[in-house]
N, C-alpha and C positions, 0 to 999 in steps of 0.2 A: 319350241321357243318362239317367242313373238319376235317380229322385225326389230322393235325397239331393245329387246333383251340382246339381240345379236349386235345392235349398234353399240350397246353398253360395253360388251365384251371386247369389241375391237377398240372402242375409245380408250378403254382402260389400258390396252397394251401399248398405246401411243402416248401415255401420260396425260391424256385429257380426261376431265370429269363429265360424265354425261348425266343429265337430269332430265326429267320429263318437260322442263320448259327451255331446254336447249343445252349447249356444250359450253363447258367453261375450262379454261386452260389451267392445268394443274401445275405447270412450270411457269415462273415468271421471267420476262426478258425486259426489264426496266431500262435498259441501256442500248444504244444502237452503236453500229460500226461507225468509227472515226470520232466518237464522242470522247472527251477529255475526262478523266475520273480520277478521284483520290482513293489510294489503296488504305482501307481502314483495318483490314485483316481480321482474322479469327484465330482460333487455336492452331490451325494447320497451315496457316500463311506464314512462310519464312519471315523472320524478323526483318531481314535486310530490305523488304518491300514495304513494309508498313510505314505510311505517311508520305509514300512517294506518289508523284503524278504519273499517270499512264495514259495512252491511247488505245482504245479498242480497236483490234485489228481484224477480228473474227468472232461471230457467235457461234458456238458449239451447242451440243445437247444439253437438256437438263439444267439449264441456267448457267452454264460455264461460258467464260469467254477468254480469247486469247488477247494479251495485252503486250504493248511494248512500252518499257519504261522510259519515261523522258529523261534524258541526260546520259544515262548509261547504255541505252539502245537494247538492253536485255528483254527477251520474251518470256513470259510467264502466263500459265493457265489458271484462272481464279474463278470462283463462283460469285454470283451476283450479291450474295449476302456479304462478302467481304470488300465490296466497293461502294463508293458514294460519289454521287454527282457533285461537280463543282459548280456552283451557282454562277450565273452569267457568264459561263465559259463557252465560247464559240466551239463548233466541231472542226476537226482538222481535215482538210481535203487536199490531197496531192502535196502534203508537206507544208501547206500554207493555211493560216487562220482565215476564217471566212468574215472576219471584221473588216470594216475599211482602214486604210492607212491614212493616218493623220499627218498633215504636211505642217511643221513647225516654223516655217519661214515668216519673218515679219514684214 
């Protein structure tokens, strides 16, 4: 077996896709920890979470994320396919948003 063939076997076990021109990820991680997302759901998503906003608390294997539901504080594990980015949404860091606070005094 060639060295490239050995590399392909190892890469397949890790979920990566190896080609002669390089290595491509087989699993997508489109979200980052502390990012605010909307749960759009799929057939396996509990109905009570669909349409709720959540913050990603941890990235797991194979495109799964741990989330904390905003409002109820419940924790849930969902796959990236059931999540949607909230446009123009700041990430959450240490319980505070990263956008500046505006002063409304006249």
